[in-house]
ZADO-1210 file (C-alpha; in nm, 4 decimals, padded with zeros to 6 digits):
<atoms>
<atom x="-03.8470" y="00.4193" z="-00.2716" code="ILE" pos="1"/>
<atom x="-03.8746" y="00.6028" z="-00.6132" code="GLN" pos="2"/>
<atom x="-03.4945" y="00.6756" z="-00.5977" code="GLU" pos="3"/>
<atom x="-03.3950" y="00.3102" z="-00.5288" code="LEU" pos="4"/>
<atom x="-03.6016" y="00.1899" z="-00.7853" code="ILE" pos="5"/>
<atom x="-03.4719" y="00.4406" z="-01.0228" code="ALA" pos="6"/>
<atom x="-03.1151" y="00.3547" z="-00.9344" code="HIS" pos="7"/>
<atom x="-03.1923" y="-00.0011" z="-01.0544" code="GLY" pos="8"/>
<atom x="-02.9542" y="-00.1896" z="-00.8320" code="ASP" pos="9"/>
<atom x="-02.8557" y="-00.2339" z="-00.4776" code="ILE" pos="10"/>
<atom x="-02.4956" y="-00.1724" z="-00.3736" code="ASP" pos="11"/>
<atom x="-02.3065" y="-00.0325" z="-00.0598" code="ASN" pos="12"/>
<atom x="-02.4014" y="00.3178" z="-00.1372" code="PHE" pos="13"/>
<atom x="-02.7699" y="00.2413" z="-00.1381" code="THR" pos="14"/>
<atom x="-02.7523" y="00.0024" z="00.1696" code="LEU" pos="15"/>
<atom x="-02.5864" y="00.2849" z="00.3513" code="TYR" pos="16"/>
<atom x="-02.8267" y="00.5745" z="00.2264" code="LYS" pos="17"/>
<atom x="-03.1550" y="00.3850" z="00.2626" code="TYR" pos="18"/>
<atom x="-03.0995" y="00.0979" z="00.5216" code="GLY" pos="19"/>
<atom x="-03.1607" y="-00.2471" z="00.5131" code="LEU" pos="20"/>
<atom x="-03.5325" y="-00.2514" z="00.5470" code="TYR" pos="21"/>
<atom x="-03.5932" y="-00.0345" z="00.2044" code="LEU" pos="22"/>
<atom x="-03.3259" y="-00.2190" z="00.0190" code="ASN" pos="23"/>
<atom x="-03.4788" y="-00.5476" z="00.1072" code="THR" pos="24"/>
<atom x="-03.8273" y="-00.4293" z="00.0571" code="ALA" pos="25"/>
<atom x="-03.7102" y="-00.3084" z="-00.3069" code="ILE" pos="26"/>
<atom x="-03.5189" y="-00.6289" z="-00.3667" code="ALA" pos="27"/>
<atom x="-03.8313" y="-00.8162" z="-00.4859" code="ASP" pos="28"/>
<atom x="-03.9077" y="-00.5669" z="-00.7478" code="TYR" pos="29"/>
<atom x="-03.5669" y="-00.5506" z="-00.8805" code="LEU" pos="30"/>
<atom x="-03.5351" y="-00.9398" z="-00.8955" code="HIS" pos="31"/>
<atom x="-03.2669" y="-00.9443" z="-00.6425" code="ILE" pos="32"/>
<atom x="-03.2527" y="-01.2103" z="-00.3706" code="ASP" pos="33"/>
<atom x="-03.2756" y="-01.0762" z="-00.0099" code="LYS" pos="34"/>
<atom x="-03.0389" y="-01.3106" z="00.1213" code="LYS" pos="35"/>
<atom x="-02.7802" y="-01.1593" z="-00.0851" code="HIS" pos="36"/>
<atom x="-02.8823" y="-00.7997" z="00.0145" code="ILE" pos="37"/>
<atom x="-02.8385" y="-00.9278" z="00.3953" code="ASN" pos="38"/>
<atom x="-02.4878" y="-01.0603" z="00.2993" code="LYS" pos="39"/>
<atom x="-02.3760" y="-00.7459" z="00.1574" code="MET" pos="40"/>
<atom x="-02.5217" y="-00.5629" z="00.4410" code="TYR" pos="41"/>
<atom x="-02.3391" y="-00.7664" z="00.6873" code="LYS" pos="42"/>
<atom x="-02.0069" y="-00.7220" z="00.4750" code="LYS" pos="43"/>
<atom x="-02.0551" y="-00.3488" z="00.4484" code="SER" pos="44"/>
<atom x="-01.7696" y="-00.1592" z="00.6199" code="PRO" pos="45"/>
<atom x="-02.0204" y="00.1077" z="00.7563" code="ILE" pos="46"/>
<atom x="-02.3740" y="00.1134" z="00.7786" code="LYS" pos="47"/>
<atom x="-02.4216" y="00.4553" z="00.9526" code="THR" pos="48"/>
<atom x="-02.2216" y="00.7824" z="00.9939" code="MET" pos="49"/>
<atom x="-02.1527" y="00.6561" z="01.3622" code="GLN" pos="50"/>
<atom x="-01.9575" y="00.3411" z="01.2324" code="ASP" pos="51"/>
<atom x="-01.6836" y="00.5986" z="01.0735" code="LEU" pos="52"/>
<atom x="-01.3624" y="00.5086" z="01.2752" code="ASN" pos="53"/>
<atom x="-01.2966" y="00.8854" z="01.3543" code="ILE" pos="54"/>
<atom x="-01.4860" y="01.1649" z="01.5248" code="SER" pos="55"/>
<atom x="-01.5791" y="01.4886" z="01.4027" code="SER" pos="56"/>
<atom x="-01.3438" y="01.6264" z="01.6961" code="GLU" pos="57"/>
<atom x="-01.0892" y="01.4188" z="01.5905" code="GLU" pos="58"/>
<atom x="-01.0921" y="01.5656" z="01.2383" code="ILE" pos="59"/>
<atom x="-01.1051" y="01.9302" z="01.3676" code="MET" pos="60"/>
<atom x="-00.7971" y="01.8568" z="01.5856" code="GLN" pos="61"/>
<atom x="-00.6041" y="01.6891" z="01.2977" code="LEU" pos="62"/>
<atom x="-00.6806" y="01.9865" z="01.0649" code="LEU" pos="63"/>
<atom x="-00.6793" y="02.2544" z="01.3540" code="ASN" pos="64"/>
<atom x="-00.9858" y="02.4031" z="01.2394" code="ILE" pos="65"/>
<atom x="-01.2929" y="02.5081" z="01.4403" code="ALA" pos="66"/>
<atom x="-01.6619" y="02.3408" z="01.3861" code="PRO" pos="67"/>
<atom x="-01.7800" y="02.4185" z="01.0629" code="SER" pos="68"/>
<atom x="-01.9765" y="02.2937" z="00.7623" code="LYS" pos="69"/>
<atom x="-01.6356" y="02.1753" z="00.6234" code="ILE" pos="70"/>
<atom x="-01.6618" y="01.8666" z="00.8744" code="ILE" pos="71"/>
<atom x="-01.9840" y="01.7338" z="00.7172" code="LYS" pos="72"/>
<atom x="-01.8033" y="01.7562" z="00.3543" code="THR" pos="73"/>
<atom x="-01.5026" y="01.5772" z="00.5101" code="ILE" pos="74"/>
<atom x="-01.7435" y="01.3211" z="00.6713" code="ASP" pos="75"/>
<atom x="-01.9265" y="01.2380" z="00.3516" code="LEU" pos="76"/>
<atom x="-01.6061" y="01.2019" z="00.1506" code="GLU" pos="77"/>
<atom x="-01.4711" y="00.9505" z="00.3989" code="LEU" pos="78"/>
<atom x="-01.7822" y="00.7752" z="00.3966" code="VAL" pos="79"/>
<atom x="-01.7907" y="00.7388" z="-00.0036" code="ASN" pos="80"/>
<atom x="-01.4266" y="00.6683" z="-00.0119" code="GLN" pos="81"/>
<atom x="-01.4769" y="00.3637" z="00.2443" code="ILE" pos="82"/>
<atom x="-01.8046" y="00.2520" z="00.0734" code="LEU" pos="83"/>
<atom x="-01.6321" y="00.2619" z="-00.2605" code="ALA" pos="84"/>
<atom x="-01.3499" y="00.0465" z="-00.1285" code="GLY" pos="85"/>
<atom x="-01.0915" y="00.3110" z="-00.1645" code="LYS" pos="86"/>
<atom x="-01.0032" y="00.3558" z="00.1901" code="LEU" pos="87"/>
<atom x="-01.0399" y="00.1409" z="00.5066" code="LYS" pos="88"/>
<atom x="-01.2348" y="00.2325" z="00.7776" code="ASN" pos="89"/>
<atom x="-00.9188" y="00.2188" z="00.9921" code="ASN" pos="90"/>
<atom x="-00.8439" y="00.5326" z="01.1956" code="LYS" pos="91"/>
<atom x="-00.4795" y="00.5166" z="01.1088" code="ASN" pos="92"/>
<atom x="-00.5783" y="00.5008" z="00.7429" code="GLU" pos="93"/>
<atom x="-00.8532" y="00.7630" z="00.7711" code="ILE" pos="94"/>
<atom x="-00.5934" y="01.0213" z="00.9345" code="LYS" pos="95"/>
<atom x="-00.3394" y="00.9656" z="00.6714" code="LYS" pos="96"/>
<atom x="-00.5975" y="01.0481" z="00.3924" code="TYR" pos="97"/>
<atom x="-00.7088" y="01.3476" z="00.5671" code="ILE" pos="98"/>
<atom x="-00.3637" y="01.4817" z="00.6034" code="VAL" pos="99"/>
<atom x="-00.2593" y="01.4131" z="00.2353" code="ILE" pos="100"/>
<atom x="-00.5950" y="01.5710" z="00.1261" code="ASN" pos="101"/>
<atom x="-00.6103" y="01.8706" z="00.3930" code="GLN" pos="102"/>
<atom x="-00.5558" y="02.1331" z="00.1267" code="ARG" pos="103"/>
<atom x="-00.8812" y="02.0839" z="-00.0723" code="LYS" pos="104"/>
<atom x="-01.0717" y="02.1376" z="00.2671" code="TRP" pos="105"/>
<atom x="-00.8813" y="02.4499" z="00.4078" code="LYS" pos="106"/>
</atoms>
């Protein structure tokens, strides 16, 4: 709750990180309409890691790598890119992004 208050705003990143319940609970304190928060949440391209339109196994196959901590790093970058609106949560778009950026993970 303190992190949300310190952030001072509610956006796709805070909705993803803290979930709808905490964000709506803090909305009154931040003088943000709860209906607006609900609309943002409904429009959010991903709400949890499970909404990411590519699996860890697919990433490993695409990059020809074994299970490792790098998969989590890639997952987090994909989530951040999607939440920022820089990448669509579309399997083909995600695969292209991974292939283009694979050097920084290998």
